[in-house]
Structures are given as structure tokens and as C-alpha cells.
Biopython code that builds the backbone (N, CA, C, O; Angstrom):
import numpy as np
from Bio.PDB.StructureBuilder import StructureBuilder

atoms = [
    (1, "MET", "N", (17.289, -28.624, 20.646)),
    (1, "MET", "CA", (17.078, -28.531, 19.227)),
    (1, "MET", "C", (15.583, -28.555, 18.893)),
    (1, "MET", "O", (15.125, -27.838, 18.003)),
    (2, "ALA", "N", (14.842, -29.378, 19.608)),
    (2, "ALA", "CA", (13.400, -29.447, 19.385)),
    (2, "ALA", "C", (12.724, -28.146, 19.797)),
    (2, "ALA", "O", (11.736, -27.737, 19.188)),
    (3, "GLU", "N", (13.257, -27.492, 20.837)),
    (3, "GLU", "CA", (12.689, -26.225, 21.286)),
    (3, "GLU", "C", (12.876, -25.135, 20.231)),
    (3, "GLU", "O", (11.996, -24.298, 20.028)),
    (4, "GLU", "N", (14.028, -25.156, 19.563)),
    (4, "GLU", "CA", (14.297, -24.167, 18.519)),
    (4, "GLU", "C", (13.311, -24.330, 17.365)),
    (4, "GLU", "O", (12.827, -23.340, 16.816)),
    (5, "ARG", "N", (13.017, -25.556, 17.001)),
    (5, "ARG", "CA", (12.065, -25.807, 15.922)),
    (5, "ARG", "C", (10.679, -25.300, 16.282)),
    (5, "ARG", "O", (9.992, -24.708, 15.450)),
    (6, "LYS", "N", (10.266, -25.535, 17.535)),
    (6, "LYS", "CA", (8.962, -25.071, 17.982)),
    (6, "LYS", "C", (8.885, -23.542, 17.936)),
    (6, "LYS", "O", (7.872, -22.975, 17.524)),
    (7, "GLN", "N", (9.970, -22.882, 18.364)),
    (7, "GLN", "CA", (9.989, -21.425, 18.361)),
    (7, "GLN", "C", (9.906, -20.881, 16.942)),
    (7, "GLN", "O", (9.217, -19.892, 16.695)),
    (8, "LYS", "N", (10.606, -21.523, 16.006)),
    (8, "LYS", "CA", (10.571, -21.084, 14.618)),
    (8, "LYS", "C", (9.173, -21.268, 14.027)),
    (8, "LYS", "O", (8.679, -20.402, 13.304)),
    (9, "LYS", "N", (8.541, -22.400, 14.340)),
    (9, "LYS", "CA", (7.191, -22.641, 13.833)),
    (9, "LYS", "C", (6.209, -21.622, 14.390)),
    (9, "LYS", "O", (5.353, -21.119, 13.663)),
    (10, "GLU", "N", (6.331, -21.316, 15.675)),
    (10, "GLU", "CA", (5.430, -20.350, 16.300)),
    (10, "GLU", "C", (5.621, -18.963, 15.701)),
    (10, "GLU", "O", (4.646, -18.256, 15.446)),
    (11, "SER", "N", (6.875, -18.570, 15.476)),
    (11, "SER", "CA", (7.124, -17.253, 14.907)),
    (11, "SER", "C", (6.620, -17.179, 13.470)),
    (11, "SER", "O", (6.128, -16.134, 13.042)),
    (12, "LYS", "N", (6.736, -18.275, 12.718)),
    (12, "LYS", "CA", (6.213, -18.298, 11.357)),
    (12, "LYS", "C", (4.695, -18.217, 11.358)),
    (12, "LYS", "O", (4.115, -17.526, 10.520)),
    (13, "GLN", "N", (4.047, -18.906, 12.278)),
    (13, "GLN", "CA", (2.599, -18.905, 12.330)),
    (13, "GLN", "C", (2.057, -17.526, 12.689)),
    (13, "GLN", "O", (0.986, -17.147, 12.215)),
    (14, "LEU", "N", (2.766, -16.779, 13.505)),
    (14, "LEU", "CA", (2.313, -15.452, 13.888)),
    (14, "LEU", "C", (2.409, -14.476, 12.717)),
    (14, "LEU", "O", (1.566, -13.587, 12.593)),
    (15, "ASN", "N", (3.419, -14.623, 11.856)),
    (15, "ASN", "CA", (3.649, -13.683, 10.768)),
    (15, "ASN", "C", (2.960, -14.064, 9.467)),
    (15, "ASN", "O", (3.014, -13.296, 8.507)),
    (16, "VAL", "N", (2.316, -15.221, 9.403)),
    (16, "VAL", "CA", (1.719, -15.676, 8.154)),
    (16, "VAL", "C", (0.363, -15.009, 7.948)),
    (16, "VAL", "O", (-0.571, -15.235, 8.718)),
    (17, "GLU", "N", (0.260, -14.182, 6.898)),
    (17, "GLU", "CA", (-1.003, -13.618, 6.501)),
    (17, "GLU", "C", (-1.232, -13.852, 5.015)),
    (17, "GLU", "O", (-2.222, -13.391, 4.447)),
    (18, "CYS", "N", (-0.311, -14.568, 4.397)),
    (18, "CYS", "CA", (-0.324, -14.803, 2.957)),
    (18, "CYS", "C", (-0.644, -16.273, 2.687)),
    (18, "CYS", "O", (0.078, -17.161, 3.140)),
    (19, "ASN", "N", (-1.706, -16.524, 1.963)),
    (19, "ASN", "CA", (-2.072, -17.891, 1.611)),
    (19, "ASN", "C", (-1.742, -18.195, 0.154)),
    (19, "ASN", "O", (-2.283, -19.136, -0.425)),
    (20, "ASP", "N", (-0.857, -17.401, -0.436)),
    (20, "ASP", "CA", (-0.490, -17.544, -1.840)),
    (20, "ASP", "C", (0.514, -18.681, -2.007)),
    (20, "ASP", "O", (1.565, -18.673, -1.366)),
    (21, "LYS", "N", (0.205, -19.659, -2.861)),
    (21, "LYS", "CA", (1.126, -20.768, -3.111)),
    (21, "LYS", "C", (2.343, -20.318, -3.894)),
    (21, "LYS", "O", (3.395, -20.954, -3.827)),
    (22, "LEU", "N", (2.213, -19.220, -4.640)),
    (22, "LEU", "CA", (3.298, -18.717, -5.470)),
    (22, "LEU", "C", (4.027, -17.550, -4.820)),
    (22, "LEU", "O", (4.448, -16.614, -5.500)),
    (23, "CYS", "N", (4.174, -17.612, -3.504)),
    (23, "CYS", "CA", (4.910, -16.598, -2.754)),
    (23, "CYS", "C", (6.264, -17.190, -2.358)),
    (23, "CYS", "O", (6.303, -18.293, -1.815)),
    (24, "PRO", "N", (7.376, -16.492, -2.613)),
    (24, "PRO", "CA", (8.677, -17.058, -2.252)),
    (24, "PRO", "C", (8.899, -17.164, -0.748)),
    (24, "PRO", "O", (9.714, -17.977, -0.313)),
    (25, "LYS", "N", (8.201, -16.371, 0.057)),
    (25, "LYS", "CA", (8.374, -16.407, 1.510)),
    (25, "LYS", "C", (7.438, -17.410, 2.174)),
    (25, "LYS", "O", (7.862, -18.183, 3.033)),
    (26, "HIS", "N", (6.150, -17.401, 1.773)),
    (26, "HIS", "CA", (5.153, -18.218, 2.455)),
    (26, "HIS", "C", (4.699, -19.427, 1.646)),
    (26, "HIS", "O", (4.068, -20.327, 2.199)),
    (27, "GLY", "N", (4.998, -19.469, 0.368)),
    (27, "GLY", "CA", (4.525, -20.537, -0.504)),
    (27, "GLY", "C", (5.564, -21.612, -0.739)),
    (27, "GLY", "O", (6.561, -21.704, -0.024)),
    (28, "ASN", "N", (5.314, -22.423, -1.752)),
    (28, "ASN", "CA", (6.184, -23.559, -2.051)),
    (28, "ASN", "C", (7.037, -23.364, -3.292)),
    (28, "ASN", "O", (7.701, -24.307, -3.722)),
    (29, "ILE", "N", (7.046, -22.195, -3.875)),
    (29, "ILE", "CA", (7.800, -21.987, -5.109)),
    (29, "ILE", "C", (9.226, -21.564, -4.777)),
    (29, "ILE", "O", (9.459, -20.782, -3.855)),
    (30, "SER", "N", (10.178, -22.098, -5.548)),
    (30, "SER", "CA", (11.584, -21.776, -5.297)),
    (30, "SER", "C", (12.070, -20.777, -6.340)),
    (30, "SER", "O", (11.669, -20.821, -7.503)),
    (31, "VAL", "N", (12.934, -19.884, -5.901)),
    (31, "VAL", "CA", (13.540, -18.907, -6.803)),
    (31, "VAL", "C", (14.971, -19.330, -7.063)),
    (31, "VAL", "O", (15.678, -19.780, -6.161)),
    (32, "ARG", "N", (15.383, -19.180, -8.307)),
    (32, "ARG", "CA", (16.748, -19.550, -8.685)),
    (32, "ARG", "C", (17.120, -18.755, -9.921)),
    (32, "ARG", "O", (16.253, -18.148, -10.551)),
    (33, "GLY", "N", (18.367, -18.749, -10.267)),
    (33, "GLY", "CA", (18.790, -18.113, -11.505)),
    (33, "GLY", "C", (19.005, -16.625, -11.374)),
    (33, "GLY", "O", (19.550, -16.149, -10.378)),
    (34, "ARG", "N", (18.576, -15.893, -12.382)),
    (34, "ARG", "CA", (18.884, -14.479, -12.494)),
    (34, "ARG", "C", (17.984, -13.616, -11.610)),
    (34, "ARG", "O", (16.845, -13.975, -11.311)),
    (35, "SER", "N", (18.520, -12.488, -11.209)),
    (35, "SER", "CA", (17.728, -11.502, -10.473)),
    (35, "SER", "C", (17.942, -10.143, -11.123)),
    (35, "SER", "O", (19.033, -9.832, -11.601)),
    (36, "PHE", "N", (16.887, -9.340, -11.134)),
    (36, "PHE", "CA", (16.932, -8.015, -11.738)),
    (36, "PHE", "C", (16.322, -7.007, -10.778)),
    (36, "PHE", "O", (15.493, -7.344, -9.933)),
    (37, "LYS", "N", (16.755, -5.762, -10.931)),
    (37, "LYS", "CA", (16.201, -4.654, -10.158)),
    (37, "LYS", "C", (15.698, -3.621, -11.148)),
    (37, "LYS", "O", (16.387, -3.283, -12.111)),
    (38, "GLY", "N", (14.499, -3.123, -10.909)),
    (38, "GLY", "CA", (13.941, -2.149, -11.833)),
    (38, "GLY", "C", (12.762, -1.417, -11.237)),
    (38, "GLY", "O", (12.343, -1.689, -10.112)),
    (39, "PHE", "N", (12.232, -0.482, -12.008)),
    (39, "PHE", "CA", (11.108, 0.337, -11.581)),
    (39, "PHE", "C", (9.802, -0.278, -12.059)),
    (39, "PHE", "O", (9.724, -0.811, -13.165)),
    (40, "VAL", "N", (8.783, -0.201, -11.221)),
    (40, "VAL", "CA", (7.465, -0.736, -11.570)),
    (40, "VAL", "C", (6.825, 0.208, -12.578)),
    (40, "VAL", "O", (6.585, 1.379, -12.284)),
    (41, "LYS", "N", (6.556, -0.312, -13.759)),
    (41, "LYS", "CA", (5.962, 0.473, -14.839)),
    (41, "LYS", "C", (4.439, 0.383, -14.809)),
    (41, "LYS", "O", (3.751, 1.394, -14.949)),
    (42, "LYS", "N", (3.906, -0.848, -14.623)),
    (42, "LYS", "CA", (2.468, -1.082, -14.541)),
    (42, "LYS", "C", (2.195, -2.053, -13.408)),
    (42, "LYS", "O", (3.043, -2.876, -13.063)),
    (43, "LYS", "N", (1.008, -1.952, -12.834)),
    (43, "LYS", "CA", (0.620, -2.852, -11.757)),
    (43, "LYS", "C", (-0.739, -3.450, -12.074)),
    (43, "LYS", "O", (-1.690, -2.731, -12.381)),
    (44, "PHE", "N", (-0.822, -4.769, -11.999)),
    (44, "PHE", "CA", (-2.050, -5.513, -12.211)),
    (44, "PHE", "C", (-2.388, -6.244, -10.918)),
    (44, "PHE", "O", (-1.571, -6.235, -9.997)),
    (45, "PRO", "N", (-3.563, -6.880, -10.808)),
    (45, "PRO", "CA", (-3.919, -7.536, -9.544)),
    (45, "PRO", "C", (-2.926, -8.581, -9.043)),
    (45, "PRO", "O", (-2.697, -8.661, -7.836)),
    (46, "LYS", "N", (-2.328, -9.384, -9.922)),
    (46, "LYS", "CA", (-1.407, -10.418, -9.454)),
    (46, "LYS", "C", (-0.032, -10.344, -10.107)),
    (46, "LYS", "O", (0.777, -11.256, -9.937)),
    (47, "ARG", "N", (0.249, -9.265, -10.858)),
    (47, "ARG", "CA", (1.562, -9.136, -11.481)),
    (47, "ARG", "C", (1.925, -7.677, -11.663)),
    (47, "ARG", "O", (1.075, -6.788, -11.599)),
    (48, "VAL", "N", (3.220, -7.452, -11.894)),
    (48, "VAL", "CA", (3.729, -6.113, -12.183)),
    (48, "VAL", "C", (4.619, -6.194, -13.413)),
    (48, "VAL", "O", (5.117, -7.262, -13.770)),
    (49, "VAL", "N", (4.809, -5.055, -14.050)),
    (49, "VAL", "CA", (5.747, -4.941, -15.167)),
    (49, "VAL", "C", (6.844, -4.016, -14.699)),
    (49, "VAL", "O", (6.584, -2.882, -14.298)),
    (50, "ILE", "N", (8.095, -4.508, -14.753)),
    (50, "ILE", "CA", (9.215, -3.642, -14.373)),
    (50, "ILE", "C", (10.020, -3.303, -15.614)),
    (50, "ILE", "O", (10.009, -4.034, -16.604)),
    (51, "GLU", "N", (10.716, -2.180, -15.540)),
    (51, "GLU", "CA", (11.536, -1.730, -16.654)),
    (51, "GLU", "C", (12.895, -1.309, -16.103)),
    (51, "GLU", "O", (12.982, -0.627, -15.082)),
    (52, "PHE", "N", (13.950, -1.726, -16.795)),
    (52, "PHE", "CA", (15.291, -1.304, -16.403)),
    (52, "PHE", "C", (16.138, -1.096, -17.643)),
    (52, "PHE", "O", (15.835, -1.623, -18.713)),
    (53, "GLU", "N", (17.212, -0.315, -17.486)),
    (53, "GLU", "CA", (18.102, -0.023, -18.606)),
    (53, "GLU", "C", (19.322, -0.921, -18.572)),
    (53, "GLU", "O", (19.821, -1.282, -17.506)),
    (54, "ARG", "N", (19.791, -1.272, -19.755)),
    (54, "ARG", "CA", (21.015, -2.041, -19.894)),
    (54, "ARG", "C", (21.817, -1.425, -21.030)),
    (54, "ARG", "O", (21.252, -0.746, -21.887)),
    (55, "THR", "N", (23.116, -1.652, -21.048)),
    (55, "THR", "CA", (23.951, -1.120, -22.118)),
    (55, "THR", "C", (24.346, -2.241, -23.064)),
    (55, "THR", "O", (24.701, -3.341, -22.640)),
    (56, "VAL", "N", (24.278, -1.939, -24.358)),
    (56, "VAL", "CA", (24.605, -2.901, -25.401)),
    (56, "VAL", "C", (25.686, -2.281, -26.281)),
    (56, "VAL", "O", (25.595, -1.111, -26.654)),
    (57, "TYR", "N", (26.701, -3.064, -26.608)),
    (57, "TYR", "CA", (27.776, -2.583, -27.463)),
    (57, "TYR", "C", (27.364, -2.705, -28.919)),
    (57, "TYR", "O", (26.975, -3.784, -29.367)),
    (58, "VAL", "N", (27.448, -1.582, -29.678)),
    (58, "VAL", "CA", (27.136, -1.573, -31.103)),
    (58, "VAL", "C", (28.454, -1.607, -31.857)),
    (58, "VAL", "O", (29.210, -0.636, -31.848)),
    (59, "LYS", "N", (28.723, -2.725, -32.509)),
    (59, "LYS", "CA", (30.029, -2.949, -33.131)),
    (59, "LYS", "C", (30.291, -1.974, -34.274)),
    (59, "LYS", "O", (31.418, -1.508, -34.440)),
    (60, "LYS", "N", (29.271, -1.662, -35.057)),
    (60, "LYS", "CA", (29.433, -0.788, -36.224)),
    (60, "LYS", "C", (29.930, 0.598, -35.828)),
    (60, "LYS", "O", (30.805, 1.157, -36.489)),
    (61, "TYR", "N", (29.379, 1.150, -34.757)),
    (61, "TYR", "CA", (29.745, 2.496, -34.335)),
    (61, "TYR", "C", (30.780, 2.508, -33.219)),
    (61, "TYR", "O", (31.237, 3.578, -32.817)),
    (62, "GLU", "N", (31.155, 1.346, -32.714)),
    (62, "GLU", "CA", (32.126, 1.210, -31.633)),
    (62, "GLU", "C", (31.719, 2.058, -30.419)),
    (62, "GLU", "O", (32.541, 2.737, -29.804)),
    (63, "ARG", "N", (30.437, 1.993, -30.103)),
    (63, "ARG", "CA", (29.888, 2.750, -28.996)),
    (63, "ARG", "C", (28.939, 1.847, -28.208)),
    (63, "ARG", "O", (28.593, 0.747, -28.638)),
    (64, "TYR", "N", (28.533, 2.346, -27.046)),
    (64, "TYR", "CA", (27.525, 1.656, -26.250)),
    (64, "TYR", "C", (26.193, 2.385, -26.386)),
    (64, "TYR", "O", (26.139, 3.615, -26.405)),
    (65, "ALA", "N", (25.137, 1.615, -26.479)),
    (65, "ALA", "CA", (23.790, 2.180, -26.558)),
    (65, "ALA", "C", (22.980, 1.709, -25.357)),
    (65, "ALA", "O", (23.160, 0.590, -24.876)),
    (66, "ALA", "N", (22.090, 2.568, -24.880)),
    (66, "ALA", "CA", (21.228, 2.216, -23.750)),
    (66, "ALA", "C", (19.941, 1.606, -24.288)),
    (66, "ALA", "O", (19.296, 2.189, -25.160)),
    (67, "ARG", "N", (19.570, 0.462, -23.788)),
    (67, "ARG", "CA", (18.332, -0.213, -24.174)),
    (67, "ARG", "C", (17.496, -0.448, -22.923)),
    (67, "ARG", "O", (18.030, -0.628, -21.828)),
    (68, "LYS", "N", (16.186, -0.443, -23.097)),
    (68, "LYS", "CA", (15.278, -0.709, -21.987)),
    (68, "LYS", "C", (14.685, -2.095, -22.144)),
    (68, "LYS", "O", (14.387, -2.538, -23.254)),
    (69, "THR", "N", (14.516, -2.780, -21.009)),
    (69, "THR", "CA", (13.935, -4.121, -20.990)),
    (69, "THR", "C", (12.728, -4.122, -20.062)),
    (69, "THR", "O", (12.780, -3.578, -18.959)),
    (70, "LYS", "N", (11.638, -4.738, -20.521)),
    (70, "LYS", "CA", (10.444, -4.890, -19.691)),
    (70, "LYS", "C", (10.267, -6.357, -19.353)),
    (70, "LYS", "O", (10.352, -7.216, -20.231)),
    (71, "LEU", "N", (10.018, -6.648, -18.076)),
    (71, "LEU", "CA", (9.771, -8.010, -17.619)),
    (71, "LEU", "C", (8.493, -8.037, -16.780)),
    (71, "LEU", "O", (8.210, -7.107, -16.026)),
    (72, "HIS", "N", (7.730, -9.116, -16.926)),
    (72, "HIS", "CA", (6.542, -9.331, -16.111)),
    (72, "HIS", "C", (6.908, -10.211, -14.932)),
    (72, "HIS", "O", (7.633, -11.193, -15.089)),
    (73, "ALA", "N", (6.412, -9.868, -13.756)),
    (73, "ALA", "CA", (6.729, -10.629, -12.546)),
    (73, "ALA", "C", (5.465, -10.839, -11.723)),
    (73, "ALA", "O", (4.586, -9.979, -11.678)),
    (74, "ARG", "N", (5.391, -11.992, -11.076)),
    (74, "ARG", "CA", (4.273, -12.329, -10.191)),
    (74, "ARG", "C", (4.362, -11.472, -8.939)),
    (74, "ARG", "O", (5.440, -11.331, -8.360)),
    (75, "LEU", "N", (3.243, -10.899, -8.517)),
    (75, "LEU", "CA", (3.173, -10.079, -7.312)),
    (75, "LEU", "C", (2.441, -10.866, -6.233)),
    (75, "LEU", "O", (1.224, -11.027, -6.321)),
    (76, "PRO", "N", (3.158, -11.369, -5.200)),
    (76, "PRO", "CA", (2.505, -12.131, -4.133)),
    (76, "PRO", "C", (1.488, -11.275, -3.372)),
    (76, "PRO", "O", (1.611, -10.052, -3.308)),
    (77, "ASP", "N", (0.486, -11.941, -2.799)),
    (77, "ASP", "CA", (-0.575, -11.240, -2.082)),
    (77, "ASP", "C", (-0.050, -10.445, -0.889)),
    (77, "ASP", "O", (-0.582, -9.381, -0.573)),
    (78, "CYS", "N", (0.993, -10.956, -0.223)),
    (78, "CYS", "CA", (1.511, -10.276, 0.964)),
    (78, "CYS", "C", (2.252, -8.980, 0.625)),
    (78, "CYS", "O", (2.442, -8.142, 1.507)),
    (79, "MET", "N", (2.679, -8.795, -0.637)),
    (79, "MET", "CA", (3.397, -7.585, -1.043)),
    (79, "MET", "C", (2.546, -6.648, -1.896)),
    (79, "MET", "O", (3.004, -5.566, -2.264)),
    (80, "ALA", "N", (1.333, -7.043, -2.210)),
    (80, "ALA", "CA", (0.512, -6.277, -3.146)),
    (80, "ALA", "C", (0.189, -4.876, -2.637)),
    (80, "ALA", "O", (0.116, -3.941, -3.434)),
    (81, "SER", "N", (-0.002, -4.710, -1.349)),
    (81, "SER", "CA", (-0.375, -3.399, -0.818)),
    (81, "SER", "C", (0.816, -2.453, -0.674)),
    (81, "SER", "O", (0.631, -1.236, -0.690)),
    (82, "GLU", "N", (2.023, -2.978, -0.534)),
    (82, "GLU", "CA", (3.182, -2.104, -0.306)),
    (82, "GLU", "C", (3.907, -1.703, -1.582)),
    (82, "GLU", "O", (4.727, -0.785, -1.546)),
    (83, "ILE", "N", (3.634, -2.359, -2.714)),
    (83, "ILE", "CA", (4.314, -2.045, -3.970)),
    (83, "ILE", "C", (3.369, -1.259, -4.867)),
    (83, "ILE", "O", (2.242, -1.679, -5.127)),
    (84, "ASN", "N", (3.852, -0.102, -5.336)),
    (84, "ASN", "CA", (3.065, 0.783, -6.192)),
    (84, "ASN", "C", (3.850, 1.131, -7.444)),
    (84, "ASN", "O", (5.022, 0.776, -7.571)),
    (85, "ILE", "N", (3.209, 1.819, -8.358)),
    (85, "ILE", "CA", (3.869, 2.243, -9.598)),
    (85, "ILE", "C", (4.990, 3.218, -9.261)),
    (85, "ILE", "O", (4.796, 4.150, -8.480)),
    (86, "GLY", "N", (6.166, 2.999, -9.855)),
    (86, "GLY", "CA", (7.319, 3.859, -9.625)),
    (86, "GLY", "C", (8.282, 3.344, -8.576)),
    (86, "GLY", "O", (9.372, 3.899, -8.439)),
    (87, "ASP", "N", (7.930, 2.311, -7.830)),
    (87, "ASP", "CA", (8.816, 1.754, -6.805)),
    (87, "ASP", "C", (9.971, 0.991, -7.454)),
    (87, "ASP", "O", (9.831, 0.440, -8.546)),
    (88, "TYR", "N", (11.101, 0.968, -6.773)),
    (88, "TYR", "CA", (12.287, 0.236, -7.225)),
    (88, "TYR", "C", (12.285, -1.104, -6.496)),
    (88, "TYR", "O", (12.423, -1.143, -5.273)),
    (89, "ILE", "N", (12.128, -2.214, -7.242)),
    (89, "ILE", "CA", (11.974, -3.534, -6.635)),
    (89, "ILE", "C", (12.986, -4.508, -7.211)),
    (89, "ILE", "O", (13.627, -4.243, -8.228)),
    (90, "GLU", "N", (13.115, -5.648, -6.531)),
    (90, "GLU", "CA", (13.976, -6.734, -7.012)),
    (90, "GLU", "C", (13.101, -7.933, -7.344)),
    (90, "GLU", "O", (12.202, -8.290, -6.583)),
    (91, "ILE", "N", (13.378, -8.559, -8.505)),
    (91, "ILE", "CA", (12.667, -9.764, -8.904)),
    (91, "ILE", "C", (13.679, -10.875, -9.129)),
    (91, "ILE", "O", (14.834, -10.610, -9.463)),
    (92, "MET", "N", (13.247, -12.122, -8.948)),
    (92, "MET", "CA", (14.116, -13.271, -9.178)),
    (92, "MET", "C", (13.416, -14.287, -10.068)),
    (92, "MET", "O", (12.188, -14.371, -10.095)),
    (93, "GLU", "N", (14.212, -15.048, -10.785)),
    (93, "GLU", "CA", (13.698, -16.038, -11.724)),
    (93, "GLU", "C", (13.136, -17.244, -10.982)),
    (93, "GLU", "O", (13.629, -17.621, -9.919)),
    (94, "CYS", "N", (12.101, -17.839, -11.556)),
    (94, "CYS", "CA", (11.501, -19.056, -11.014)),
    (94, "CYS", "C", (11.039, -19.908, -12.200)),
    (94, "CYS", "O", (11.346, -19.598, -13.350)),
    (95, "ARG", "N", (10.316, -20.957, -11.917)),
    (95, "ARG", "CA", (9.777, -21.775, -13.005)),
    (95, "ARG", "C", (8.725, -20.943, -13.749)),
    (95, "ARG", "O", (8.187, -19.991, -13.184)),
    (96, "PRO", "N", (8.425, -21.288, -15.001)),
    (96, "PRO", "CA", (7.392, -20.538, -15.721)),
    (96, "PRO", "C", (6.029, -20.674, -15.050)),
    (96, "PRO", "O", (5.524, -21.785, -14.881)),
    (97, "ILE", "N", (5.444, -19.566, -14.674)),
    (97, "ILE", "CA", (4.133, -19.551, -14.033)),
    (97, "ILE", "C", (3.041, -19.450, -15.098)),
    (97, "ILE", "O", (1.996, -20.090, -14.981)),
    (98, "SER", "N", (3.282, -18.651, -16.128)),
    (98, "SER", "CA", (2.347, -18.531, -17.239)),
    (98, "SER", "C", (3.159, -18.252, -18.504)),
    (98, "SER", "O", (4.382, -18.391, -18.515)),
    (99, "LYS", "N", (2.466, -17.859, -19.558)),
    (99, "LYS", "CA", (3.131, -17.630, -20.835)),
    (99, "LYS", "C", (4.188, -16.524, -20.742)),
    (99, "LYS", "O", (5.246, -16.629, -21.361)),
    (100, "ILE", "N", (3.911, -15.475, -19.978)),
    (100, "ILE", "CA", (4.842, -14.342, -19.919)),
    (100, "ILE", "C", (5.489, -14.144, -18.553)),
    (100, "ILE", "O", (6.413, -13.341, -18.432)),
    (101, "ILE", "N", (5.036, -14.844, -17.533)),
    (101, "ILE", "CA", (5.555, -14.624, -16.174)),
    (101, "ILE", "C", (6.534, -15.730, -15.809)),
    (101, "ILE", "O", (6.150, -16.889, -15.653)),
    (102, "HIS", "N", (7.820, -15.354, -15.674)),
    (102, "HIS", "CA", (8.879, -16.279, -15.263)),
    (102, "HIS", "C", (9.664, -15.734, -14.081)),
    (102, "HIS", "O", (10.714, -16.273, -13.731)),
    (103, "PHE", "N", (9.159, -14.664, -13.460)),
    (103, "PHE", "CA", (9.840, -14.016, -12.342)),
    (103, "PHE", "C", (8.851, -13.748, -11.218)),
    (103, "PHE", "O", (7.642, -13.687, -11.441)),
    (104, "ILE", "N", (9.385, -13.585, -9.994)),
    (104, "ILE", "CA", (8.576, -13.281, -8.814)),
    (104, "ILE", "C", (9.201, -12.097, -8.086)),
    (104, "ILE", "O", (10.424, -11.996, -7.987)),
    (105, "VAL", "N", (8.363, -11.209, -7.582)),
    (105, "VAL", "CA", (8.839, -10.069, -6.792)),
    (105, "VAL", "C", (9.358, -10.595, -5.458)),
    (105, "VAL", "O", (8.655, -11.312, -4.746)),
    (106, "VAL", "N", (10.600, -10.232, -5.128)),
    (106, "VAL", "CA", (11.219, -10.701, -3.895)),
    (106, "VAL", "C", (11.158, -9.638, -2.805)),
    (106, "VAL", "O", (10.815, -9.940, -1.662)),
    (107, "LYS", "N", (11.492, -8.383, -3.156)),
    (107, "LYS", "CA", (11.468, -7.329, -2.139)),
    (107, "LYS", "C", (11.379, -5.955, -2.786)),
    (107, "LYS", "O", (11.698, -5.765, -3.959)),
    (108, "LYS", "N", (10.934, -5.012, -1.974)),
    (108, "LYS", "CA", (10.886, -3.612, -2.375)),
    (108, "LYS", "C", (12.146, -2.938, -1.853)),
    (108, "LYS", "O", (12.468, -3.049, -0.670)),
    (109, "ILE", "N", (12.857, -2.241, -2.727)),
    (109, "ILE", "CA", (14.109, -1.607, -2.320)),
    (109, "ILE", "C", (13.848, -0.174, -1.851)),
    (109, "ILE", "O", (14.207, 0.181, -0.729)),
    (110, "THR", "N", (13.228, 0.651, -2.698)),
    (110, "THR", "CA", (12.895, 2.014, -2.315)),
    (110, "THR", "C", (11.546, 2.405, -2.889)),
    (110, "THR", "O", (10.959, 1.679, -3.691)),
    (111, "GLY", "N", (11.061, 3.580, -2.460)),
    (111, "GLY", "CA", (9.781, 4.093, -2.926)),
    (111, "GLY", "C", (9.878, 4.656, -4.322)),
    (111, "GLY", "O", (10.884, 4.472, -5.007)),
    (112, "GLY", "N", (8.840, 5.337, -4.741)),
    (112, "GLY", "CA", (8.738, 5.800, -6.122)),
    (112, "GLY", "C", (9.455, 7.082, -6.463)),
    (112, "GLY", "O", (9.459, 7.453, -7.637)),
    (113, "ASP", "N", (10.062, 7.788, -5.531)),
    (113, "ASP", "CA", (10.656, 9.085, -5.804)),
    (113, "ASP", "C", (12.138, 9.018, -6.130)),
    (113, "ASP", "O", (12.821, 10.040, -6.075)),
    (114, "LEU", "N", (12.660, 7.830, -6.473)),
    (114, "LEU", "CA", (14.094, 7.694, -6.690)),
    (114, "LEU", "C", (14.542, 8.229, -8.039)),
    (114, "LEU", "O", (15.434, 9.076, -8.087)),
    (115, "LYS", "N", (13.950, 7.763, -9.148)),
    (115, "LYS", "CA", (14.431, 8.167, -10.457)),
    (115, "LYS", "C", (13.347, 8.817, -11.296)),
    (115, "LYS", "O", (13.512, 9.944, -11.764)),
    (116, "TRP", "N", (12.241, 8.115, -11.490)),
    (116, "TRP", "CA", (11.159, 8.647, -12.303)),
    (116, "TRP", "C", (9.855, 7.975, -11.928)),
    (116, "TRP", "O", (9.827, 6.891, -11.347)),
    (117, "LYS", "N", (8.793, 8.647, -12.276)),
    (117, "LYS", "CA", (7.459, 8.081, -12.075)),
    (117, "LYS", "C", (6.975, 7.504, -13.384)),
    (117, "LYS", "O", (7.132, 8.122, -14.437)),
    (118, "ALA", "N", (6.387, 6.324, -13.324)),
    (118, "ALA", "CA", (5.903, 5.686, -14.549)),
    (118, "ALA", "C", (4.613, 6.314, -15.006)),
    (118, "ALA", "O", (4.054, 5.905, -16.024)),
]
sb = StructureBuilder()
sb.init_structure("model")
sb.init_model(0)
sb.init_chain("A")
sb.init_seg("    ")
for serial, (resi, resn, name, xyz) in enumerate(atoms, 1):
    if name == "N":
        sb.init_residue(resn, " ", resi, " ")
    sb.init_atom(name, np.array(xyz, "f"), 0.0, 1.0, " ", f" {name:<3s}", serial, name[0])
structure = sb.get_structure()
């Protein structure tokens, strides 16, 4: 059992290139709650804006309408180079990091050529 722990520590040490405290893989922040998938609309140095569509029922017309939602998410340093505008990514909820950032990028699903370019 002690050997397994040593092997896990060694493998983690070899793959660690991220010193970000707010990284779900290498840092100390926990993800919980809701998760969303969407396209990257804008990219900033430490955050991204994703946009996705949802359907809302309009009672007056007895129809469904498509609405777009924009969410800001923290972009960890280890994923900053692989995520670009137009990529389809998954984000998960975490504790509030700032006034508008309550989500963290967890993984990249596909590249930017899936649906549309932002």
C-alpha cells in the first residue's frame, strides 16, 4: 500500500507544470454543483466567457423559445494554451472566485470547428 502511494506521488510530480491554486486538477479548489457545456465566446488571460443555448417555455404562446446564456469561468494556467475562441468546453461550479466568476474550466471537449466561430 505504501508503494502505491509513492508511485502516485511520483507520477503526480512528473506531470505537474501548473502552480495555479485555483486549478481543479493541481490546486486546492473543489468543484461541486452544476456543470455546463458551451462554446468559448471570449478569452482573457485568466478567464473565458462561454455561451450556450437553452429552451424556455413561453406560457402565453404555448411554445418554446431559445435563449442564450453567457457565463464567466476561471481558466487555469495549465489549460490556457490549449483552449481558444470557438472551442467546446465543460465548466463546473465552485465557490465564488470574484464578483462574476463562479465556475472553473474542467476540460476541452472539441475544437472550434464544431458549430460556429465566435
